[in-house]
VONUPA-105270 format. One record per atom (N, C-alpha, C): x, y, z; residue in three letters. Coordinates in steps of 0.05 Angstrom, whole numbers, plus 5000, padded with zeros to 4 digits. Layout:
BEGIN
XYZALA;...
***
This chain:
BEGIN
637592901267MET;640392811269MET;642093011253MET;644093111266SER;645893291252SER;648793221259SER;650493241239ILE;653393171243ILE;654893431247ILE;656593421267LYS;658193661274LYS;661093591277LYS;662793791275PHE;665593771281PHE;666093871309PHE;668493831320ILE;669093891348ILE;668594191355ILE;669094371336ASP;668794651342ASP;665894751339ASP;664094581332GLU;661294651329GLU;659394541351GLU;660594421372LEU;658994291392LEU;657694481411LEU;655394401421THR;653794571440THR;653994441468THR;654894591489PRO;654994481516PRO;652194381525PRO;652194151539GLY;649794041549GLY;648293861530GLY;649593801507THR;648393631486THR;649893361485THR;648393141481THR;649592881479THR;650192821449THR;652592711445TYR;653492651418TYR;654492361417TYR;653892231394ALA;655191981388ALA;657792051374ALA;659991941384VAL;662692011374VAL;663591781355VAL;664191861330ILE;665091661310ILE;667791741300ILE;669691551300ASP;672291591289ASP;672191511260ASP;672591691241ARG;672291631212ARG;674391431203ARG;676691421216LYS;678791241208LYS;678490951219LYS;677290931243LYS;677290681258LYS;674590531257LYS;672390671261ASP;669790541263ASP;668890431236ASP;667390221238GLN;666290081214GLN;663390161210GLN;662690231185PHE;659990291178PHE;658790051164PHE;656289981171VAL;654889751160VAL;652289841146VAL;651789731123VAL;649289801108VAL;647389561111VAL;644989611120ASP;642889411121ASP;641589391094ASP;641889161080PRO;640889141052PRO;637889161050PRO;636389081071SER;633489081070SER;632389371071SER;633689551085SER;632689821088SER;634490041079SER;636989961071ASP;638990151062ASP;639790351084ASP;639390271110ASP;640290441132ASP;643190391137ASP;644690601144ILE;647490581150ILE;647790611180ILE;649090411193THR;649590421221THR;652590401226THR;653490481249VAL;656290461257VAL;656590251278VAL;658890121280SER;659389891297SER;658589951326SER;659990111340VAL;659390171368VAL;659990471374VAL;658090641369PRO;658690921375PRO;658590981405PRO;660491131415ASP;660491221443ASP;658591461445ASP;657091471466ARG;655391701471ARG;656491871494ARG;657192121487LEU;658392291507LEU;656792551509LEU;656592651533LEU;655292911539LEU;657493121538LEU;657193311520TYR;659293531517TYR;658893721540TYR;661093771555MET;660893951578MET;661894231571MET;664494261564GLU;665594521558GLU;668194501544GLU;669094731534GLU;671694761521GLU;673394931540GLU;675794831546LYS;677594971563LYS;680195041548LYS;680995291548THR;683495371536THR;685295471557THR;687695361558THR;689695451578THR;692195541563THR;693595731575VAL;695995841564VAL;698195801585VAL;700495711576SER;702795661594SER;703695931605SER;704495941631PRO;705396191642PRO;708296261634PRO;709596081620TYR;712296131612TYR;712396291586TYR;713996491584VAL;714096671561VAL;714696521535VAL;716596331536HIS;717396201511HIS;715495981502HIS;713595911518THR;711795701510THR;708895781513THR;708196031505GLN;705496131507GLN;703796031484GLN;703595781480ILE;701895661460ILE;699295581474ILE;696995681466PRO;694495601479PRO;693795311473PRO;692895171493LYS;692094891490LYS;689094871496LYS;687594761477THR;684694731480THR;684094441487THR;682394411508ARG;681494151516ARG;678494141517ARG;677393941505PHE;674493911504PHE;673693691524PHE;671893761543THR;671193571564THR;668393471559THR;668093211564PHE;665593071560PHE;664992901585PHE;662592801587GLN;661792621608GLN;660592371595GLN;661592131603ASP;660591881592ASP;657791841602ASP;655891801583THR;653091771591THR;652591501605THR;654291301601ASN;653891041614ASN;654891041643ASN;657291151647THR;658591131674THR;658491391689THR;658191611676GLY;658191871690GLY;660991981694GLY;662991841684ASP;665791931687ASP;666392161667ASP;668192341676ASN;669092551658ASN;671092441638ASN;670892531613VAL;672492421591VAL;673792661577VAL;676392641571SER;677692841555SER;678892691531SER;678192781507LEU;678992641483LEU;681992691478LEU;683392481471LYS;686292501465LYS;686792611437LYS;684892571419LYS;685192681392LYS;682492811384LYS;682693001367THR;680193131358THR;679893121328THR;681993061313HIS;681693041284HIS;680592761277HIS;679292741255ASP;677992501244ASP;675592411261ASP;674592581278LEU;672192511294LEU;669792661283LEU;667592511283LEU;664992631276LEU;663192611300LEU;661592811305PHE;659792811328PHE;656992831317PHE;655392631323ILE;652592621314ILE;650792681338ILE;649292901335GLU;647592991357GLU;645392781361GLU;644992701386SER;642892491391SER;640992581413SER;
***
């Protein structure tokens, strides 16, 4: 198990996505294991960077695309800060 940030992901790898601000961590007193409430499992597909064709707005936008392992739908994350990705 390894924890990664969004810029360290490897395409074709499945990650459990945990929001550090929102998700709840639970400690099992009998074994001292730490678990998270409901981690989403997403398959990382690729990173896409697009640049606006307009001269005054040439700010590159990066989008990270994933695939939901349960439904097979493509997922694009709305936020990338405060997220941890645990390789599974």
